[in-house]
N, C-alpha and C positions, 0 to 999 in steps of 0.2 A: 488493738486491732482485734475487729470482727472474724469470727470463722466462717469461711466460705458458707457451710453448710446452713448455720443460723441466718444468713444473711438470704440465700434464693427461698427458706418455708417460706411456704405461704399460713399465716394460721388458724390453727381448726376453729371456724367462726359458725359453721354448720350451715345447713343447707336453707337457703331463702325460696320463695316462691318465684322469683327471676331465675334462680338458678334451674328451675325444672321448665323444661318445654313440652308443650304438647306435640303429635304430629302435624298440625294444622299450623303453628310456630314455627316450626321447624323447617318447613314447609315455604312458607313466606322467608326466612332466611336464607333459603337453598333456590331460590325461585323455581321449585320444581312440584307437581302435581302431590298433595296430597297421597293419591294412590300410591308414589311412586317413593313416596319417605315409609311408609307403612312396609310395603312391597320390601325397603331395603332393609327396614328392623325386622320383618318377621325371617329374613334370610340372614340374618347373623354379619350387613356388611355396614350395616350402622348401628353404632352402641346404640341401648336403651334397656332401659328395667321394666316390668310385668309389676303395676301393683294395681292387684286384682285384677279386673279384668283393664283396666287401661293399662297405657305403655306410654310410658314417658322419658323424656331425653334428658342427661344433665347437659348444657350449656358447653360446658366446658370441654365435655368426651366430643360433642358437634364440631365442633369448632377446630381440636386436635383430628379428627377425622378430615376437615376435608383440606389442612393444612397437607395431613397425611397422605392424603389423595392425589392431591396435584404434585408432588412430589415421586409420586409412584408413574 
């Protein structure tokens, strides 16, 4: 029998390019203006990471944020 924790874990494969989104890509995904995505990120409403001068979004965090915002 497989332990539930082992079965539910996602293998740590590292980040790929498709895991990181730009503000433009998030805007397309959410069907909102890029300025809105940047504003939400700047205010901490939408999870993001600063990489130097660039802001990037993890796809899994954006998807989780969308699902969580619907429940609110």
